C-alpha positions in Angstrom: -9.7 57.7 -19.7 -11.6 55.6 -22.2 -8.3 54.6 -23.9 -6.9 53.4 -20.5 -9.9 51.3 -19.9 -9.7 49.8 -23.4 -6.1 48.9 -23.0 -6.8 47.4 -19.6 -9.6 45.4 -21.0 -7.4 44.1 -23.8 -4.7 43.1 -21.3 -7.2 41.2 -19.2 -8.5 39.4 -22.3 -5.0 38.4 -23.3 -4.2 37.1 -19.8 -7.4 35.1 -19.6 -6.8 33.7 -23.1 -3.3 32.6 -22.3 -4.4 31.1 -19.0 -7.2 29.1 -20.7 -4.7 27.8 -23.3 -2.3 26.7 -20.5 -5.2 24.9 -18.8 -6.3 23.2 -22.0 -2.9 22.1 -23.2 -2.9 18.7 -21.6 -1.1 16.2 -23.9 -3.5 13.6 -25.4 -2.1 10.1 -24.6 -5.3 8.3 -25.4 -3.9 6.8 -28.6 -0.9 5.2 -26.9 -0.4 2.0 -24.9 2.0 1.2 -22.1 4.8 -1.2 -23.2 4.9 -4.3 -21.0 8.4 -5.6 -20.4 7.7 -8.5 -18.2 6.0 -10.9 -17.7 5.2 -10.9 -21.3 2.2 -12.8 -22.7 2.6 -16.6 -22.4 5.4 -16.4 -19.9 5.9 -19.3 -17.4 7.6 -18.1 -14.2 9.4 -20.5 -11.9 9.6 -18.0 -9.0 6.6 -17.0 -6.9 8.1 -13.5 -6.4 6.9 -11.8 -9.6 8.1 -8.4 -10.8 5.7 -6.5 -13.1 7.7 -4.2 -15.4 6.7 -1.7 -18.0 8.1 1.3 -19.9 7.1 4.9 -19.2 4.9 6.9 -21.5 5.9 10.5 -22.0 3.3 13.0 -20.4 1.8 10.2 -18.3 1.5 11.1 -14.6 0.2 7.9 -13.1 -0.3 4.2 -13.9 -3.0 1.8 -12.9 -1.8 -1.8 -12.5 -4.1 -4.8 -11.9 -3.6 -8.6 -11.6 -6.4 -11.1 -11.8 -6.6 -14.9 -11.7 -7.1 -16.8 -13.9 -7.9 -13.8 -16.2 -10.0 -10.6 -16.2 -12.9 -12.1 -18.3 -13.4 -14.8 -15.7 -11.7 -13.3 -12.7 -12.0 -15.4 -9.5 -9.9 -12.9 -7.6 -8.4 -9.5 -8.2 -5.0 -10.1 -6.7 -3.6 -6.6 -7.2 -5.2 -3.2 -7.9 -2.7 -0.4 -7.5 -2.0 3.2 -8.7 1.5 4.5 -9.2 1.9 8.3 -9.3 4.7 10.7 -10.0 6.7 11.6 -6.9 7.8 15.1 -5.8 10.7 14.9 -8.2 8.5 14.0 -11.1 9.9 10.5 -11.1 7.7 7.3 -11.3 8.6 3.7 -10.6 8.1 1.2 -13.5 8.0 -1.9 -11.4 5.8 -3.5 -8.8 6.7 -6.7 -7.0 4.0 -9.2 -6.0 4.2 -12.7 -4.4 1.8 -15.1 -6.2 0.7 -18.6 -5.7 1.1 -21.1 -8.5 -1.4 -20.8 -11.3 -2.6 -18.7 -14.2 -2.7 -14.9 -14.1 -3.4 -11.9 -16.3 -2.1 -8.4 -15.6 -2.9 -5.2 -17.2 -1.7 -1.6 -17.1 -2.9 1.8 -18.4 -1.5 5.3 -18.0 -3.2 8.6 -17.0 -2.7 12.3 -17.0 -5.1 15.1 -15.9 -7.1 14.9 -19.1 -6.6 11.6 -20.8 -6.0 7.9 -20.3 -4.7 5.1 -22.4 -6.4 1.7 -23.0 -5.2 -1.3 -21.0 -2.2 -3.3 -22.2 -2.9 -6.9 -21.2 -0.5 -9.9 -20.7 -1.2 -13.4 -19.5 1.3 -15.5 -17.6 1.6 -18.6 -15.4 3.4 -19.1 -12.1 5.0 -22.5 -11.6 7.2 -22.0 -8.5 7.2 -23.6 -5.1 3.7 -25.2 -4.6 4.3 -25.2 -0.8 5.4 -21.6 -0.6 3.7 -19.6 2.2 2.8 -16.1 1.0 -0.3 -15.7 3.2 0.3 -13.1 6.0 -0.8 -13.8 9.5 -4.2 -12.5 10.7 -4.2 -9.0 12.2 -4.0 -9.2 16.1 -6.8 -7.6 18.1 -5.8 -5.9 21.5 -7.7 -7.0 24.6 -6.1 -5.6 27.7 -5.3 -3.2 29.0 -8.5 -1.9 27.5 -8.5 1.2 25.5 -8.6 4.4 27.7 -8.2 2.4 31.0 -6.3 3.5 34.1 -4.4 1.3 36.5 -2.4 1.9 39.7 0.3 -0.7 39.4 3.4 -0.4 37.3 3.4 -4.0 36.2 1.3 -4.3 33.0 -0.1 -7.5 31.6 -1.0 -7.3 27.9 -3.2 -9.7 26.1 -4.6 -9.9 22.5 -6.3 -12.4 20.2 -5.3 -13.7 16.8 -6.3 -16.8 14.9 -3.3 -18.6 13.4 -3.2 -19.2 9.6 -2.1 -22.7 8.5 1.5 -22.6 7.2 4.8 -21.6 8.7 5.1 -20.7 12.4 3.8 -17.3 13.5 4.9 -14.9 16.3 3.6 -11.6 17.7 5.6 -8.5 18.4 4.2 -5.8 20.8 5.2 -2.2 20.5 4.6 0.2 23.4 4.9 4.0 22.8 5.0 7.0 25.1 3.2 9.3 22.6 0.0 9.3 20.6 2.0 9.8 17.3 3.8 6.5 17.9 7.2 8.1 17.6 8.7 7.5 21.1 9.1 3.8 21.5 9.1 2.9 25.2 9.7 -0.8 24.7 8.9 -3.7 22.4 8.9 -7.5 22.9 7.8 -10.9 21.7 4.5 -12.2 22.9 4.1 -15.7 24.3 0.7 -17.2 23.8 -0.8 -13.8 22.9 0.5 -12.3 26.2 3.3 -10.0 27.3 4.2 -8.5 30.7 6.5 -5.6 31.6 7.0 -2.8 34.1 6.4 0.8 33.1 6.5 4.1 34.9 3.6 6.5 35.5 2.1 8.1 32.4 0.0 7.3 29.4 1.1 4.7 26.9 0.0 3.5 23.5 0.3 -0.1 22.3 -0.2 -2.2 19.3 0.7 -5.7 18.1 2.0 -7.0 14.7 2.3 -10.6 13.7 5.0 -12.2 11.6 5.7 -15.7 10.2 8.9 -17.5 9.5 8.3 -17.2 5.7 8.7 -13.4 6.0 5.1 -12.4 5.9 3.7 -9.9 8.3 0.2 -8.8 9.3 -1.2 -5.3 9.4 -0.8 -3.4 12.7 -3.5 -4.0 15.2 -5.7 -1.2 16.5 -3.8 1.1 18.9 -5.0 1.1 22.5 -4.0 3.6 25.2 -3.9 3.3 29.0 -2.6 5.3 31.9 -0.6 4.3 35.0 -1.4 6.6 37.9 -0.2 5.7 41.4 
């Protein structure tokens, strides 16, 4: 009996030891740096659509990418602050696209895994593209009516919302009306005119939101989602 207990105890110790070793065996990447491919330090770009490119580091599971203007030491604005992680197939993108106004910028990147991180690799560059380029998205619309949770008897529905225009290219609003709370069953959509839209709907509960676009290709975030019920 004692021999069995001793053997069992040894087995447990071996299993625990192997498990601890597996947990502790995280590759140390702290002495590495992420190779920047573009834009390299001192680059002058003639396109406002900037692609930030780097090379992968073995054993890294995520990357932190930041862009500041004019630089990180005297940053007036942090233009980009993003984390890129391995996907379900253990693949990771090595490029982020960002539209930037003309001017000086600095970008930096570092890699992570569950136990270690690298230092930042830093690169300064300048954008000298179209000075009149519109890369500012429209303001996010705010729904007004039908008010959230309201009920009406008529099937004709008049939608209204607010949004302050941003100087630049022409802006328009698209309204999306869904028949389900998960916003999967699109009942109808349309273009708003002067922040309004009218349509006829059947009885039931509907969910609606508005998104703004401009002719330069920018779009706003989705508005809040309001719901209302038609009950005759």
